[in-house]
N, C-alpha and C positions, 0 to 999 in steps of 0.2 A: 387667149391664143392657145394653140395647141400645143401641149409638153410633150415633144417627143424628140429623138437623138437629132435631128435635124432642126436646131433652133430658128433659123432664118426662116427655113419653108413653113414651120409651124405657126412663126410669129406672124406671117403673112397670111395664112390661111386663116386665122383666129380673125384679123383684122376685116379680112373680107366676109367672114361669118357675120360680125358684128355690125359691118355695114350694111349688110342686107337688111338688118333692122330699122336703119334709116327709112327705107321705102314707105311712102305713106299710100300712093294712090295705085299699089301694085294689086294683082289679083289676090283676093282675102285667101286666107288660110288659118286653120285652127291646128295647133299642136297642143300636146299634153305630156307635162313633163311628170312621170311615173312616181308613185307612191309606196308606202309599204316596207316591211323589214325585210324584202327579198326582192332584188331587183336584177334584171338581165340587160345587156348592152354592149357597147362598144367601149373597151378601155384603152388609153394611151399612157406615155409614161414622159418623165421630165427628170433631165440630169444635171449635168456639169454647169449648162448654161444658168441654173438658178441657184446653183451651190451659194451657200452663205447669205441667201437672200431672205427678208422675213416672211413669214406665212401668215396667213388669216389668223391665226392662233397668237401670233407675235412670237413664236419661235423661229428660231434661224434653220432655214432649210438644210438638212444635211441627205445629200443622196445615196448615202450608204446606211440610213434608218429604213425602217419598214414603216412608211408612212403613205397617205394618201390625199388626194385633194377631191372632194365633192361638194356638190352645189348646195344640198339639204340636209344632210345628216349631221348631227351635232358635232362641234368640235370635240374631239376627244372619244368619239364612238371607236370601237373596235369592230372591223368586219372581215370577214373570211370571203377572200376573193378567189374563184377558180377559172382558170383558162377553160373555156370550153372546147377548145381544139385539141388539148392534151389531156386534161383532167388533173394538171398540176395546181394547186391551191397555196393560198399564202395568207397570214392572217396580217392586217395593217391597223394603224391607228389614224384617223382622219384629223388632220392640223392644218387643213389649207381649203380653199375653195377653188372651185374649177371642175372640169375642164371647161372651156369658154367655145367650144365648137359645136354646133349642133349635133345631136345623135351621139354624142359620147357622154359616158355617165360618170366614168372617173379616171382620174389621172394619178398612175402610181409613181412613186419613187423608183429610181434605177434599180435599188436593191430589191424591192417587190417585184418589179417587172423581171429582173433577172430570176428572181426565185421560181417564176411559173412560165419561163422560157419564150417571153415576147419581146425581148431586146431588138432581134435583127428585124422581125416584122413591123415593129412600131405600135401596131393596134391588135388586138384580139377581142373576140367575143367572151364576155364573163358573165359569172353569175356572183352577185354582192348579197352576202347574208349578214345582217347584223346579230352581233353576239352580246346578247341583253344581260349576260351575267357580267361583262366586263364594261359595257357602254351606260352612260347617262341615260335616263329615261327619254323616251322620244315624245316629243311635245305633240299636241294634236295639230293635225296639217291644216295649214292656212291656203287660201287659193286667191288669186288675182289673175287678171287678164290685162296682158299687155298690148298696147295698139302702137307704140312707136318709141324709138330710141335715138336721141339727139346730140350732137355735139354742142350745137349752141343752146343754151339754157332757154333763151327767148322763143325758140321755135317749139318746144317742148311746153312751155308756157302757154302758148297758143293754142297747141292741141288740148292741153287740159282743161282751158277755158270753154272752148268747144264742146268738149265732152261733159263738162260739168254743168252745161244747159240742160243735157238729156239723160245725165245719169248720177246717181248718187256715189259718193266716197270715191272720187277722183283724185289722184295723188301722183308726186313725182318721187321717183326713186332712183339715187344717184350711184353709179357703179365705176369706179377708178382702176385702170389698168396701169401698167408701167409708163403707157404712152400717152394716154388720153383720158379724160372724164366724160361719160355719158349719162344723160339726163334721160330716165324711162317714165315713159306715160302709163299708169296703171290704173284699173278698176278692182276694188275689193269685192270679193264674192264671199257668202257666208259659209258655202261649201261647193263640193265639186259640181254637183247637178246644176247650182245656181250659176256658177262660171261656165259651163256648157252651153246653157241657154244665152248668156250674156255674150259669150263668144259669138253664136250665130247671128245674134242680132248685131254687133258690131261688125261682123263679116258681110252682112246684108247692106250694110250702110257704107260699105266701101274700106273699113279698116282692115289692116293685118291684125289678126287676133291671135295672140299665144298665150295659152292657159299655163300658168306656172304654179306648182306648189311648193310653198316655203315652210320649212319648220320652225 
């Protein structure tokens, strides 16, 4: 879900984005989730509606701390986030996972978003730079290609068995939101190039192929 000041609107947008992954027979596409120690993209923020809830690191979320959610950086990593609209920057610690809306790369706490003057806008283009002297070492990137995400596990198992007849190392990955558990069908790849070839092959077979990089 999108963690912006409008909690209900963001929540609905997040569900819509996740629901898009349930489509099986739609037009194939290949997306790539960026890697590296420097990343650019759209940031959003989350605040009072998540105050006091546990984060992925098992810390309790405090909207007044300088923290953020990211999907692949190690929990505990420190990053400098620069608002490319105004040049303001803030250092935050990654203690949560997200955002879960396509094309957004980081969810900032309320305090962090306020520091770079993006509260009113809700989102902003940013540059994210890992601060290696403060952060745990980055693991070698791992890649997979996702072909579907299902609420019903049996539907995911059906797709997994179908793919397993044609591809090696097909597996299910479970993702849980506050409202729902999703069962994601994925194929492991040894490196980025292999993942890109695999995604094209899956796309030609009619699957919706999404490349993910996971730390």
